[in-house]
N, C-alpha and C positions, 0 to 999 in steps of 0.2 A: 542857830547857824550851823549849816551842814559842813562836815569836814571836807577839805580839799582832797580830791583824788587825782593826783598828777598822773599823766600817761607818759610812758617812755616808749617810743617806737622801737621795734626790734633792732633795726640797724644802729641805733644809738647805744645799744648794749647796756641799757639801763643806767648808764653813767650820766649822760647829758642832762636829762630832766630829773634824775635823782638829785643832782647838784642843784638844779633850779628849785626843786621842791624844798630842799634844805635851806637854800638861800631865802626863799619866800617866807618860810617859817621864822627864820632868824630876823629877817627884816620886819615882819609884822610885829614880833615881840618888841623889837627896838623902837618901833614907831609908837606903840602903846606906852612904853616906859618914858618917853621923852615928852617935854612940853610941846615940842614941834611934832605935829601928827603926821607929817609928810616924810617920805624918803625917796631917793633916786639912787640908782646904782648900775653897775655893769659887771658881767661875768664872762669868763672865757674858759672853755672846756676842750681838751684834746684827748682823744681816746683811740685805741687800737681795737678793732672789732673783727672777730672771726665769723665766718659763715653768715654773711649779711642777709641773704635771702632765706636762711633757715632750711637749707637743703639737706637731704639724707645722703648726698654724695656730691662730689665736685664743688665743695664749699669754697667760696672766695673770701678774701680778707680785705680790709681797707682801713685807712686812717680818717677819722671824722673829727672835724673841728666845729664848735658851736660858740657863737658870740651872742650874748644876751644883753638887752637893756631892761632894767627893772624899775618899777615905780609903785608907790602905794600910799595909802593914807589910813588913818584910824582916828576919827574925830567924833567926840561926844558933844551934843548940844541939848541942854535940858534933859529930858528923859530918853532921848534918842541917841543912837550911835550909828555913824556911817563909816563903812570900811571898804577897802579895795586893795587887791594885790594884782599886778599885771606884769607880764614879761613879753618881749618880742625876741624871737630867736632866728638867727641866720645860720643854716647848717650846710657845711661843705664837705664833699667826699673827694679824697685825693685821686682815686682810680675810677670810681663810678660817678662821674660828674652829672650823669643824668638824674641822680637822686637828690641833687642840690635843691634845697627848699627853704622857705620861710615859714615859721610857725608862731603861734602866740598862745598864751593862757591868760584868762581873765576870771577873777573871782571877786565879786562885789556884793554888797548887801546893806540892809538897813534893819537894825534892831529897834523896836519901838514899844512904847507903853503909854497908857493913859493914867489919869489921876485915879481912876477906879481900878477894877480887877482885870482889865483887858490889856493884853500885850501880844507880841508876836515878832515875826521876822520875815523879810523878803530878800531873796538872794538869787544871783545868777552865777553860773559856772560854765564858761565856754572855752573851747580850745581848738587849735588846728595843728596837726602834726603828721608825720609820715606814719602810715598804718603798719600794724604788725604783719610780717610776712609769714607764709605757711600757717595760716590761721585755722585750717581744718574746716569742719562743718560742711563737708561736701564741696568745698571750693578748691579747685586745683591750684597748686602754687604758681605764682606769677613772678616775673623778673623785670618789673618796670616800676616807675614812680607811681605811687598811690597815696593820695592825700586824704586824710580822714578829718571830718568836721563834726564836733560834738557841741550841742547846745542844751542848756538845762536851766530851768526856772523853777524855784521852790518857794512855798510860803507856809507859814505856821501862824495860826491865830489861837490864842490861849485865853480862856475865861475862867477866873477863879471863882468857883461856886461856893466854896467854903475855905476855911483856913488850910485844910489838908487835902481838899479835893478840887480838881480842875477839869475842865473840858477842853479838848484840843481838836482843831480842824487842820488838816494838813493836805497839801496837794502840790501838783506841779506838772511840768511838761518836759519831755526829753526828745531829742532827735539825733540821728547819726546818718551821715552821708559819706560816700567814697567817690573818688574820681575814676577809679578803675571799674569797668562794667562787670568784671569777673566777681566783684564783691557785692553786686547789687542785692542779692538775697539777704544780706546782713544789714541792710539799711532799715531803719524803723522810725516810727513816731509813737510816742507813748503819752497817755493822759492818765493821771491817777489822783484819787482823793481818798481821804481817810478821816474817820471821826471816832473819838474815843474818850474814855474817862480815865483819870490818873489819880492815884492816891499816894500821898507823900506824908507818912506819919512823922518822919524826921528827915534831916539832911542826909542821913546815911541809908535811907531805904525809900524806894518808889516802885510801884507796880501799876500796870496799865492794861486796859482791854479795849481794843479798837477794831472796827470793821474797815476793811480796805477794798476799794474797787479800782481795777486797772484795765485799761484798754490799750492793747498793743496792735499796731498796724504795720505790716511789712509791705510797702507799696510795690516792690518788685521781687516777691518771694519765689515765684515759679516761672521758669522760662518756658513759654508756650511754643515759640517758633525761633530756633537758633539762627535761621537765615535772616528774618526780619527784625529779630531782637525784641519781640513782643513778650511782655510779662503779665501775670495776673497777681493781684494782691492777696494776702492772707491776713485775716483779722481775728484776734483772740480777745476774749473777755475773761478776766480773772477776779475771783472773789476770795478774800482771806479774812480770817479772824485771828488777830494778833494778840498774844499775851506777852507783855514785855516786863522787864524788871531790871532794876539797878541797885546793887548792894555794895556799900562801902564796908569791907570786912575789917579794915583798920585804916589808920592814917596813910598806910603805904600800899593798900591793896583794894582794887575795885573790880567788880564783876558785873557785866551787863549782858543781857540775853533777850532773844526773841524766839518764841515758839508759835508757829502759824499752822492753821488747818485751812487749806485752800483748794480751790478747783479752778482750772483754766479750761475754757471751752472754745472750740473753733467755731467762729460765727460765719466765716466766708473764706473760700480758697482751700488750700491744702495744709495739712499739719495734723498733729495729734493732740487729744485732750490730756489733761493731767489732773489727778486728784490724790492728795496725800499730805503728809506732814513735812514742813520745811522749817528752817530756823538758823539762828546764828548766836554764838556766845563768844565773848571776848573777856580777857583778863589783863588788867594793868597792874603791875607790881613794881614798887620802888623799895627794895630791901634796905638800901643805904642811900646816902645823899649822892653817891657817885653812880649807882646803878639805876637803870630804867629798862624794865622788861615788859614786853607785850606779846600776847598770843591770841589767836582767834580760830574758831572752827565754824564751818558753815555747810549747809546743804540746801540747794534750791534748784529750781527748774526754769526753763524758758528764758525770757529776756532778763529776768532779775539777776541771773548769773553774770551777765555782762557788766554789772556794776560792782562786782567784787574786784579787788585789786590785789594781784599776786606779784610781789617783787616789782612793783611799779608798772606792771603791764596788765591792763584789763583784758578780760576774756572776750570771745566773740559773742555775737548776739543771736545765734541760731536758736529757734524756738524748741527744737526737738532734743533737748539735752537735760540730764540731771547731773549736777556737779557737786561733789563732796570735796571740800578743801580745808587746808590748815596752813597757818603761817605763824612764824615766830620771829621776833626782832629783839635785839639787845643793844643798849648804848651804855658806854662806860666812860666817865670823865677821869682820864688818867691824871690830869692836872687842871689848873684853871684855864690853860690855853689849849690843851690837847685832849681830844675826844676820839674814842674808837666805837665802831658799830659793826654789827653782823646781823644777817637775816637768812631765813630759810622758809621756803613755801612749797607746798605740794597740792596738786589738785587732780582728782580722778573724774573723768567724764564718761558717762554711759549715754550713748546717742543712738537715735533712730533717724536716719536720713531718708527724706522723701524728695526725689528729684526726677522730673520727667516721668511721673507716675510709677517710679521704681522705689522700693523700700529696702533698706538694709540696716543692720545693727552693727555698731562698732564701739570701740572704747579708746581713750587716750589717758596717759598719765604724764602730767607736766611737773617738773621740779626745777627749782631755782635757788641759788645760793649767792650771797654777796658779802664782801668785807670792805670796810672803809675806815679812813682816818681823816680827822679834820683838825687843823691848827689855826688858832686865832692869833694873828700877829698883833692886832688891836681890835677895838670894838667894831670898826668898820671894814677891816681887811682880814680875809680868811683864805686859806689854802687847803686843799684836800685831795685825796686819791681814793679810787674805788676799783675793786675787782668783782666781777660777777660771772656766773656760769649758769646756763640754762640747758635743759635736756627734755626730750619728749619720747616716750615709748608709746606705740600705737598699734592697733590691729590692722591699720592701713599703712603699708610700707612707706608711701610717699610723704606721710605726715611725721615720720621719725626724723629727729635732728638732734645735734649737739652743737653748742656755741658758747664762746666765752669772750670776755672783753676786759680791758684794763685802761685806766687813764687818770688824769689829774685835772684840777680846775682851780681857778682863782677868782675872787670876787671882791668888789669894793662897794661900800654903801655910804652915802652921805645923807644926813638928816639934821 
């Protein structure tokens, strides 16, 4: 089962869907713990957002309200397990009513296994939300409603060859679309498959070696005629050899990592090839029963960078980029009912833009910081508040911005 990667549109100031993500996680846990596998609920978020469009000057502020309906299930039957978490959101802006929109998130899947050594999972992860503004990547800032649709389908099939060795086949489909024509070059369709061997000598150690093949297609990557609005597509094929490992250093500390040697080649259209080392490493540490700390570091290129999640906001899907990023989060249970959270993320982008047959190099550095508090009045009723701040420094002046937000939410769950 792949982890949920909630997206928080920039005008929501990371609060609205941060709350929804925390709600979904709480609800899913509650559903598994109860004899009743179903839950329904509702949430309301109110936040004050600065610099809605992420401008480097003339920033405007607004008050944003988000009402959400929540539902989910977690049902086991025999060797199988069916799960789902869904939310519908209605978002309203006090001053910029043209941005009012409805969104949704859906995560669902099936974990399955047979009597023999065959097992696996099938999952979907779809969402609709307001897109991030001032996204960079050769796209001029826009000041209008822009809806982003993401669709994702994943599968894993696992065959146990021996007690400690298994073979895994993985794959999936991803797509992204925008309603604003200015974001056309960031739309994509991806197909990917991987096949590997994994060795697990104990529950505390696993290593794997896999070959991965990815095909990325940008259907409207290059604008050919600005008057008629004609585009040409760009298609890339990427091959990676992935070395992965998971080590439980102690009962409170786990390290996971991936080191990849890969090459991406342009098959059609415009863009640039890439060859080199990429990877990611994460560390989960729970030093005491009250503390929960996590950190991760990553370096990748092309479309894969758009699936990293920095402070609740995924990055753009431009092909011509190398991103090095780090993030850290901490959660502390002050009491049985009160929990505190904090997070920080930073990413550095080195980019070569190619647009209308013109090439240029540039770089960005994004930083984000957030603080939050959550109070559980009862098992089904929670209240919380959140503050966040985001900044970007860039070699391109129009991409520089600074914004912050603060707000509170409440949610009730019945199961």
